Structure formats: C-alpha cells, structure tokens
N, C-alpha and C positions, 0 to 999 in steps of 0.2 A: 461301405466299402468305396473307394473312388474307381471309377471306372477304368478298367485295364484294356490296353490296346495289344493285340496279338499280330504276328505277321508271319507268313511264311514267304517262300521264294516268288508266289505269284498272287497272293491275297494279303489285304489289310482288314484287320477284324477291330472295330471301334464301335463307339455308342451311336445308334441312330438318332438323327436330329431332324430338325424343321426342314432341312434342304432333301429329306428323304420322303416326305409325306406323300407327294405326288407318285414317286415310284413305286412306293409301298401300295398306294391305292391300286393303281395298275397292274402289279403283280398278281394282287389278292383277287382281281376279278376271274381269274382262272377256274373253270368248273372243277377241276380236281379238288380245289379248295373246299369246296362244298361237302365233298364226298369224306375227305381224308384228314382235313386240316381243322382244328377248334376255332379258327378265327370266325367272327360274325359273317353271317351271310344273308341277305347279299352285304359285300363289303364297300362301305361308303368312306368317302375322305375324313368325314369327322372320327372314324374308327381308327385310322392312321395318326390323325392328330392326337388322339387320346393316348395311342401307344407310345409315340414319341415324347410327348410332353408329360405324361402321367405314369403309365406302366412301368416303361423301361427306366426313368430316374428314382421312381419309388422301389423298384426291384434292388438296384445297384445301392442305393442309400439304406435300405434295410439289410442289405447282406442277403436277402432271401433268392433273388434270382439275378444272374447275370446275362445281359442281351446285348448280341453284337449284332452290327450290320456287318455283311460279308460284302467285300468290295475288291475291285481289281486294284493290285499294287502296280506302283510304278514299275514300267518295262514289262508288265504282263499283256497277254492277248486282249484283255478287256481294257475298256477306257479307265484310266486312273481315278480312283474315287467313285467310280459307278457301282450303285449299289445292285448287287445281285440276288441277294436273299438275306434272311436272318437265322441266325443261331443262338440258342439259349440253354443255360443250365440251371436247373433249380436245386438249391442246397438242399433243402429238407427231404427230399427222394433220391438226391443225387441223379436226377433225369437229365437228358439231354433232348432237345427237340430242335426242329429246324426245317426250314423251307427254302426252296430257290425258285426264282422266277423262271418261267417257261424257257426264255430264250438263253438261258444259260445252263440247261441240263445237259448231262450224259457227256459232260467233258471231265469230271473228276473234282469239280470244285468244291462239291460237299464234303467228300471224303477228306479234301485237305484242309477244310474247315473243322471238320468233326476231329480230326488229329490233332489239330493246334489246341482246340478247346479241352479235351481231355488231358492233352499233355500238361496244359496249364493246371488243370484241377489236380492231377496228381504231383505235379512238380512243387505246387504251393501247398500241398498237404490238405486240402479241402475235404478229401474223401478218398477212400481205398479202393472205390469201385464206381462206376458211372453206369447207370441204367437206360435203357432206349425202350420205346414202345411206339406203335402204330397201329391203326385200324388193318385188321387183316384185309389183303388184297393190295396194299399200298407197297407194290413191289420195289419202285425206286427208292423209297425210304429204307427198305430192307436190305438191298444191294449196298446202300452206302454204309449201313452198320455193319455188314457182313464184309464189306472191303476193308473197314477200319478196324477189324479182327474182334467184333463182339462176338459173343457165344450166345447162340439161341437158346433160349431157356421154356419155350413153351407159349401157349396159348391161354389166357384168361381176360374178365372185362377189363376194359378201358379202365386207368385208374381216374381219369378226369372225365366228368360227364361231357357230353357233346352241348351244342349250344342250347338245346331245350332244359339244360340243367339236371335231365333224370336220365337220359339214354348213355347206356354205358355199352356199347357194341364190344364183340371180341377183338382182341388186339394179340399183335405178335409182341414177345416181350425177348430183350437180349440184355447181357450185361458184360462189361468190360472191367476186369481188375486191373490194379496198378501193376501187378506182378505178371499179368498175361503176356505172351508173345503176340505180336500183331497179325499173325498169319490168318489166313482165311480159314474157319474152322467149319467142319462137316455139320449136317443136321438142319440146315436153314430149309424153310419150307418154299423157297424160289430158287 
C-alpha cells in the first residue's frame, strides 16, 4: 500500500522519515517507554534509523502495518511539521498502538490522532472493528482509548511479548466497532 496522509484541524499524520530520527530518539528516552512501550530499551539512534528506514516502509509496502508520524499542522499550536509522536495500525489483528513525546501530552493530541486513524480504517473498509491494548497501569494510553470511544473488554496477557521475547504482562484491552457511537463508555479501570 502507498503511505496515506491523514489530516485533522490541528494534526498532519504522514510517514516518518529520516528527518525524524533525532526527535524519535529523543522522545524514546522517556523512562515511561521502558515500562509501558515495546520499543527497544535503552533506545538508541540506530533503533530510530531502523524504524524509519526499514520497519515503517516495509509495513506500508506489505500492507501489514500502517505507521504515521503525528505532526503539528499548519496553523496549529505546535510548530508545523514537528514530530509529536507516532501511531500505527496493524492489519492482521486490527490493533492500534501509539506513543506521544512527553512535551506534547495531556493536550488531546493523541485522541485526535486515534480518531483520524480509526475513521480512515472504517472509511476504507479495512476492518469492522479496531482493537487496543496496553500494559496495565498505563493510565494515559487508557484515557486516550476511552476518550476515543473504545469499550473496555477486560484484562489478559499482552498479545505481543515485551522486549525479552517471552514476557507477556497483563494488559488492558478495548475495542471500537465501526457501528459504535464515540461516546465515553463505562467500565474502564481508570
């Protein structure tokens, strides 16, 4: 699949590239990434280089995973084009995942990006539902999914092992169907 660009009133979502390597490296130094995100730890520049040179383009080309850089749009409160975070959708499991750099959190940016991606998935007919999961305790990720209208479905082992390739900690799981309204649902653990 050719990479798709998505826009909202304040965001531009497009394919991360070489110009983003330093910013990705910087954002991924956050200690929360060690605890909650499956990125390598410690995160080094070569990880970001491999991500933008190999992982992201391979995902798009194979139609397996769509990964976007989340950027400030023209006229937004953020500098135009500045990388704020990353969001991706994996076709096989129809799962969404995301992270946001620490300076950009608690401003509704990720909820806006999640809405743009799930709207695209549904509009293009790629799936009838999108799933979400995070390591238990990742309250910020859960707030985003909850705000986007996902329904909490329970706790189970993480579908992807952590960086050691074996550990599958408990996770929170939620789903959003194309036919769901986007209101905040009850039953979330946070």
